[in-house]
N, C-alpha and C positions, 0 to 999 in steps of 0.2 A: 259783345260776341254773340251771334245768334245762337238760337238754339235750333233742333229741328223744327222744320216748318209746321203749325198747325194752322190749317186752313179754315177752322171754324171761324165764322163772321163774329167780332164781338156782340156779345147779347148787350153788354152796356155800350154808353157812348165810348167807351175806351180812353177816356180821357180823365187818366188818374195822375195829372201833373206831373210829367216830368219823367224821362227815361235817360235825363242826363246826357245825350248826346250834343246837346249843346248847351251843358253847363260848364262853358269854357269859354273863361274872358280874362283880362287885364287891364291896368290902370296907366296914367300920365301927367307928369309934372317938371318940378325945379329938377335940372341935371346937375349931377354931383361933381365936383370940380375933378375930381381924380379918380379913374376907376378903381385907385386903390384904396379909396373910400368905401367901396361898396362890402356889405356885411361879407365875412369869410366864415367858414366853417367854426363851430363852438370850439375845436381843438385842431390841431396838426394833425392828427391821427384819427383813423376813423375806428369803429369798433371792432375789436378782435375776432376773426372768424377762421377757423381751421379750414385748411386748403389739403383734399387729399389726392393722393398721387392715382387717381383713378382713371385709367385709358383702357377702352373696350375697341373691338375692332368692328366695323359694322360694314358689311359687305366688302369687306378687303380694306378699308381705311381707319386708320386709328384714330380715336376721337377722345380727347380727353373731358372729363366732368368733374371739377375737383370739389366743385360745391355740391354733389347731390345729396349728399346728407341732409341739405336744408329741407328738402321735400318731406323728412321725416317729422313728426311732430314728437320730438323728445325735448329733454330740460336743456339739452344744450343749443337748440334751434329756439327754445321760447325765450332762452336769456339772450342770444344773440338779437331777436327781433324785439325784445323789450329795450335792448342799448340803442338801435338803431330808431327805433320810434321817439327815444327820449331824444337821441342825436338830432334828430329832424326838427323835432317840436322846439327844441332850444334855438336853433337855425331860425326858424320863422318867429319865434317869439321876440327873439332879438330884431328884428326888423321895424324902423320906429314907424308911427303913424299908422299901423295896422287898423286900428279902431275906425277911422276916417273911410276906410274902403269897406269895412263891415255897415257903418253906419249908411253909407250911400245905397249898397245893395239891397241893404232890408229895408231903407225908404222905397227903393224902386219895386222891391217884391211885394211889398204891404199892401195888395189891391184884392179885391174880390174877385175870385173865379169861380165860375159857373160852366158846367158842361153841358152837351147838348141832352136834353131829355131821352128816356124812353117809356113806352105804356107797354104795361100788361094787366089784361083785367080792367078794374076800374081804376090802376092807380098809373101814376107817373112818377118815374124816378129820376134822379139827376145826384150829381156831385157838386159839392160847394166847397169851397175853402174862404174863409174871412179875411185871407190875407197871409198870414204868419202861421196858422196852425199846422203841425208838426204833418199831419196825413189830412189829407180832403175828406169830408164827411157825407154819406149817403143820406139824402132825404127822399121821402115820400108824400107826394099830393094826392087827397081823394078826387073824385070828381067834382067836388063843390069847391075846389081851390083850396082846401085846407091842408099844410104843410107841417110835417114834424121831422124831426132827426129820426132814422130807422136804425141807423149803425154809424157810431161813431169811434172809428179805429184808434183814435187818440187816447181811448180808454184802455185799450189792449195791453198798453206796457206805462210805464211812469216816466220812459225815456222815448218815446215815440219811435222806436226802431220795430216794433211790431206792424206789419203793414197789411192791410186790405189788398192783396192779391189777385181779386178776381170775384165778379159777381154772378148769379143766375136766378132770375126770378121765373117761376112756374107761368105758365102759360094763363091760368088764371088771377094771377097776379097775388096769390095769399100766401106763397111760401118763398122764401129766401133763401138761396144756398149761397155760400160765400168764402172764399180761400182766406187764410192768414199766412202770413210769411214772417218768419222771427230773423231780425238780425240781417235783413237781405238774400237771407238764403231762396235757394230754388224749391227748396222743399216747401210743401204747403200742406197745412190742415184743412179741411173743408167742414164747414158747422151750417146749420139751418135754423131758420127762423120764421115764427108766425108773424105775417106783415101786420095783421089786424089789430095783434094785442102787443107787439114787440117781443113777445117772449122768445125765448133761446129753445130749441128742440134738444133731445137729447142725443140726436145721431150726430157722428163723427167719422171721417172719411181721412186715412192717413197714408202717409207715402205716396204722395203724388208729386208730381213735377210735370211739367208742360203740358197741361190737361186741363179744359174747361171741365164742369158739370153741366152736362145737359139734360134738360128734362124730357120726359116723355109727355105724349099728346095727353094723355089722362090726368097729368098733374100727381102720377103717383111715386115718382121716385127720379134718378138722374142716372143716365149713362156716364162713366169716366174712366179715363187709362190710369193705372198706376203701375209701380214697380214692387218687386219683393224687398222688405227691410233688409237694408246693407248687412250683409256676413262678414265682411273683412274687419271691423270693428272700427274704421273712421267714416264716419257719415258724411262729412264735408268732403272727402277726397276720393272714397271708392268708386271705381268704374259703374255706371247705371246701362242695364242691357234688361232685354226681356221685357219691354212694357205689355200691359193684358188689359183688355178692355172688361170692364163690369158693369153691372145694373145695381144700385141700391136703391131698396124699396124705403121709403119713409117710416119709421118708426121700428126699424128692426138694426141688428148691429153688422156692423161690416162684417165679419165672420160668414154670416149669411147671405152676402151679396153674390150674385149669380154670375160666373165668368160666361161671357158674350163671346169673346174671341181671342187667340193667343196664336202666336206662331213661334213655338220653341225652334223650330229648326232656322228662322230667321231673325236673330236676337237683336239685330238693330233695327227692327222695322218700330216706327213710333207712330201713335194714330191722332190724328185730329178728328174729333166727333160730332155729328150734327145730327139732328133730326129735322125731315121733311116740314114744310110749314102745314103740309097738309096730316101731318103726324102718321104718315103711311110708312115711312120709311125710315131705317137708320142708317146714315152714311157715315163711311171712314175713307178719310183721306190718307193713304199710308206714305210714309217717307221714309228714307233711309239717310239717316244723317240730315246736314242741312243741304243736301241735293234740291234743287229748286224743281226736279222732277219727283213724281207721284204717280202712286197707282191709286186706283178708287173701287172701294166695293159697298154693297149695299144689302141689307137686309129687309125683306119686307116684315113688317111688324104685325101684330096681332094673327100670326099665320106660324105654321109650324115650317116655313119655309129655310132653307139654310142661306148661307151667305153666299151673295153673287158678285163672282170676281168681273166686274162690268170692263176695266181697264186694267189686265193684268201686268203690264209691260211697265219696266221704268223707262219711259221714252219721250216725255214730255210731262209739263205742268198741266194739271187738270183741276182748276178750282170751280167746286160747285157754287152754281149761281141759285137756283131754284128749280121748281119742276112745274108741269102742269099733266098731273097725271103719270103717264108712263114717257113723256119727253122730259128729260135732263137736260137741263142748259149748263154748260162749262165757259170760263174764259179758257184759253189753251195757247201754248206757243207751239205747239205741234206746227211744223213747217210755216212756223211765224212767228220770227223771234220778238217783235212788239206786241204781239197777242192778239187773239179775234175770237170771238162767240161762237159756238157751236152748237148745236142741238141732236141730241142722240137720244131715237127711241128704244127704249129698253127691251121691247118685243122684237125689234130688229136691229140689234147692236152693231152689227158689222158696219167697218169704217165706209164701206161703198154707199151706206145709207145716211152717213151723217151729213147734216145741213149747216153750211155756214151762214150766220145770221149778221154778225157784223164782220166784215173782212178785215184784215190787216191793214194799218195806217202807217205814216212815216210816224206818228208820234205813237209811245208805248202806251199799252193800257195800263190803269194802276189798281182799277177796281170797278165792277160790274155788281148791282142790284136789282132785284126784281121788284117794282114798288107801282101800285096800281095798276098794273099790266102794261108797266113801261119799264123798259131797259135803261137804268141811271149808269150813266157810264164815266168815271173819271180818268183823267191821262194826264201826261207831262208831255209840255213843248218845252224844248230847252230846260227842263229842269222844271219849270215853272207849271202851278196847276191850271187843269180847265174841267170842266163837267159840261155832259150833254145828254138829252134826253132822246131816246130812239123808241119806236113801236117795237112790240115784239116780232114783227118780221124785218126787223134791221133797218127800218127807215127813220132818218134823223128828223126828229120833232123840232128841236130848237137845242143851240146853245145857251148855258146860263152863265151872266156876266160876272165877271169876278170883280171886287172891290179892288185889285192892285194885283200886283207881280208877287205871287207868293205861293204858299200851300194849302190846297182844299183838302179836307179830310171828309169823309163820310161816302155816300149819304148815309143818315141813320133813320131807317124807318121800316116796316113790313110790307108784305105783299099787300095785304087788304088795305092800307094805310092809302088816304089821296093827299098824302104831305110827307116831306121829310126835311130833317135838318143835316145841316154841314158845317163846317168850322173853317174859317180862313185866317191864317197868320204870315207873318212874315219875319225877316231879322229884326225890323223896327216897329212892327205893328202887332199889338198881342192878340190873343187867340179870339176872335169874335164869333158869334152864331149866330146862321141866318136859317129861315125857314122857307121851303118852297111849297106853292101851293097849286094843287094840278088844276083845282078849279080856276084859277086865275092866271095860271101859265107864270107866275111872279114871285120873286124872291122878295122876304121882307126881313128888316134887322130884329132878332129874338132877343138877344145879348150883347151888350158891348162893355167891356170892363171900362173902369175909369182909372187911368193910370197918372202917376206922378209926373209925366214929361210929355211934350207935343212931338208923336211922331215925325211933324212936317219937318222939325230940326234936325232931321237926319237922313241920309243917303243910303241907299242899297241899290248897288249897280251891278247889272252883269256883264262881264268882260269874257272874251276867249284867247287863249294862249295855245302855243304850239308845245307838245311834249317832245320829247328826244326823238323819238322816231317820226314826226311830223303828225302826228295825231291832234286832232283840235280838241280842247279840253276847255268847257265853261267854269266860269269862278263867279261866286258873288262876295262882293268888296261891300263893307257896310263901315260907316264913320259919321261923324257928327259933320253937317254943314259948315263951310268956312273951312275946311282943313286944307292946308297947302302941300301940295306933291314935292315937299324939299329932300324929299330921299331920307328924312331923319325923324319918321313917324312910328311910335311903339306899335308893333303888329303881331298880332296873334294869329298862326295861319292853323285851323283846325279841319282834319279829313278823318275818313274812316276806309273806304276803297276795298269793299266784299261784300260777300253773302248775297247779293243782289239788293243791296239794303240801300235805296235812294236817297243821298244828303238833300232834301230838300228844305226850304226856308223853315226855321223852327224859330220863334221868339223865346228869348231869353232875358229876364229883368238884369241878370249879372252883367249880359253885352252891351247892356244901354249904360251901364256904371262903366265900363271899360270906354266905351266912344264917350262918354262925359269927360273921362280923363285925356280925352284926345288919341286915343287907341283907334287902331284900325282892325277890325274883325272880317277875314276873309277865309271861304270855304271853298275849295276846288272840287267837281265833280268826277273823281278819280274813276279809271276804270276798275271793273269788279264790281260798282254798283249797278244800279238797272236803270240808271236814267235815260238810257238809250236803248232800253231793251235787253234780252237775254244775250245777245252778240256782247253787249259792253261787258256784261258780267262775265262772260269767258274769256275776255281778254286781259283780267286780270286774276285768273284762276292759274293751280296747279304750277306748271314750268313756265308761265306767264307773269307769275306775281310780282315779277321785277317791273312790269309795266306801271304797277301801282306807284311803286316806289319812284318812278323816273318820272312818273306824272307829277307827284307831291313836289319832287326838287325843281322841277319846270316851273310850277305854280312859285315857288320861292323867288326863283331867278327872274320869273316875269314881274314880281312884285318890286323887287330891286332896280332892276331896267327900266321901269316906268316910274320910278321917283316917289313910290309910296313909303320906300322904307329902305334900310341898308343892314349887313349882316349883324351889326353888334345891336340893331333894335328889332331884330327878328326872333319870334317864340314859336316853336311848336307843340302841338298838343293833340291827342288822339287816345281814344278809349277801345280797350278789346281788342278786338282786329286792328283797330286804329292805334293802340297800343303798340303792335306788333311794327306797325309803320314808323311808330316813334322809333322803335329798337333799331330800325333799318336805316332810319334817319341819322342816330347817333353814330352808329359803326361805318355808314358808307359816306355820308356829307356831314360829318362833325366842323367840318370849317363854313357851313352855309348858317347856322343858326348860333344864337346867343343863349339860348336856353331850349331844352327839351324836357317835354314831359310825358314818360308813359304811363298812361293809367290802365289798372287791370288787363294789362298785354299779355298776349301769348308770345312769350319771349324764348322759349326753348322749342324748336321747331323738331326737335327727334323725339320727345318723348311727352307732347300735350296729350297722345292719343290714349296714355296710360292713365289717366285721371277723369273722373266723373264722367260729363259729355263730352271730352275731348276727343272720343272716337268718332263722335258726329262730325267733326270738321275734317275729316279726310277725304270727306267729297269736296271740299273746296281747296286743300290744300297738298293733298296725296298724304303719304304714310312714309316715315323713314323704313318702316316695316318691308316696304318694297323698294326692292333693289334698282328698280329704274326711278323710281323717284326720289329716292334718299340725295342725290347728287345736288338737286336743286333746291330743297330743303336745306343742306349743310351749307351750299353757297350764300344764302342770304340769312338763316337762323341767328339772331341777335346776340345770344348769349356765345354761341361758338364764334363770332367773329368778332370778339372785343380784343383789340390788341394794345399793346404799351404805347401811348401815344397822348396829343393834348386834346380832351374832348371839352365841349361846351358843359355850361351849369347843368345839372340834371336831377330831376326831381322826379324818382320811381314813385308810383302812388299805386297803393294795392289795399285791401280790407282783409281782415281776419276770419269773416264769415264768407268769402267768395268761393262758392262750391260752383260755380261755371268756368272761371278761369283760376284755378288753385293759385294761391298768393307765393307758391314754390318759385314759379315763374321770376316773379318780380324779385324775390329773395335771390335767387342764383344770379339774375342780372345785376342786381344793385351790387352784390359782394364783387363780383367780377370787374365792373367799371371802376370800383373803389380802389381795387387792386392794381387796375392798369392805368389809373389816372396820371398823366405827366404834366399835368398845367394845373393850376391854382383855381380852376373854378370849382364850386362845390359840387360832391355829389351827394344827394341825402334821400333818405325816404321819408314818404309821408304815409303812416299803416293807419287806417281808420279802426276803430274799435267796434264791434258789434255793428258792422256793416258788411255789405255782399258785393255783389258786381254791379250796384248802381240802384235797380228797382225797390221801390219802397223807402229810398231813403229820406227821414225827415227833414223838413225844410231848414231848421238850424243848422243840421250838419251839411245841406246843400250851400248855404250860404257862406258857413266857415271854409269850405273847400275852394269855393269861388274865390274868398278873399285870399287864402294862401296863395292859390295860383297865380293870383294878381300881384301879390306880394314876391314870390319867388321869381317872377318875370322881371319884375322893375329893378330889384338887386342885381339882375344879370345884365341889364339894359344900361344900369349904371345910373338910374336915375332916383330921384327922391320923391318918394309919397308926401302930398300935402296933408297940412293939418286938417284939411276940410274939402269936401267935394261937392259941387253945385252941381 
């Protein structure tokens, strides 16, 4: 699930190895003789849960909510959750040969991963994971090439569930600010370290969510955004409003931090913070919820000037790229759904004076950076990544040749650099780092991982199919070479479809294990994402959300019609907003899938806005509090559309520290499904302990989760796992 947009460019290479958007896979081999031999639930009855006779009238419609009490952290809820966790664990543990899956995923996962580096002062910083470390380690290298561990998150906690959630290095390279998240929570504590000595400083910043720590030009301290400490007594579920911008000076207490900006009359405003490269301006990208549009304010530093509301209207996306003194450059979708680059002279900010530097094209712009007095632009062409270099006046200088059809991430560099780094990966090729040198105008290989498989033995093909309303939808289908389209291949269909998030190719070692077993991994690019710009996004928002579901169902039907698979071998999986998609798959098309896995999903569309940051999603979904938007939400809300009928196998997945999409969504949905199931397929829960929405999850936990997904799907498909997978 997206949070509010923080448009600050990542100071690190932002390669913290795995947001779990693609930790989705499954296996393949011997068919069981009879479907009756599939593993059945550990008992014929599910854990007992009380159903209340709770009916409320919303906008004249009576709505039942029998499991609302599961929203409350009570002894009754805790007992039921413990019983559900044990019930699901018993089911998964009873599946034969699970260790073969774990062993194969582990072998494929066990390779060195190194991020693109970034430089501050005389130091270069990068992340490294030796293969199976729970968390990636931050290294520092001096100008003589000597490197050492600067910060090892694996030392934060014994079980690896405390994660490094962000870093920011001062411009002189001497001080590191770093965020720590506990058990997957969105809440962060920020700490500080002397880079030269490796000694931790006394400074600590608390109650931070969705904010970077951004250094001032003089390396004296950081700007950051925080919330007040929750007052409702439930840190994991209480709603979050009224973010405020502060400045923290090194060596002082947080209580002495200077309040820079707040907007109490606009409690839903969130702040993306940046300081211009020249150090002259504090920049605020101001969002409302997950709306892709934003306002943009700035404050001249080292003066007594007030905040300047340069772009005060919520009318378009304005993503700050950089500045040349008073000329500010932005990527915007104002009158350009695919994006364009404009220049605004802050001395003459009227729209009539704006200049278009790079006009809109057929390929949506993904990212723009100013490096070496050039504009480096990454874009998407039918979901696949491209990168090109332009002069500052918009003249295209060259295209950068990509190594294949996949995703390009970056560039990683600063305005004064004469080089930059970027990464490339695909569903069958692991992330590889390249360096582009402006002096030679060429790219060179910087870091290529050594993996325990040959990418040449796999295929990732792009196809296009028609959705229900005739819209052309792309889909990438990946599998091992030699696969026969006999209509009987185990297939995992993963998707998201929302919040302008583009599902570009993303490598996962677990997906390779799925393909090694003979499985197909398919990812359609549904409306609601940004693969074709803002128009594509808006076609899957609000009362158009059904388009997203229809696009997904059409993908499943395409895979069946083209001989890739059939209904008894087709699994559905999605996380967060994709978990909502899975809820729609279960309730709207239970006939189409053998198994459905909603993970950390938004499943109660009438009450999501009442918890943590859920209110922010009303700019994507609408709100049941709005009489006009209520009918569309009720029409597809998974929890409210469960009825007594035959359902496929379902594994509802959540985590006890998810304070993004609170676990109550999954609790209520699972309880309702178990009560209404008329068939014999199992409805189980997989509830992770000391985990959150997904970020920061340790490696062993990721591997175990992937193996359980494989195993559950295998049982639903009526297949038997082998004793060994090569």
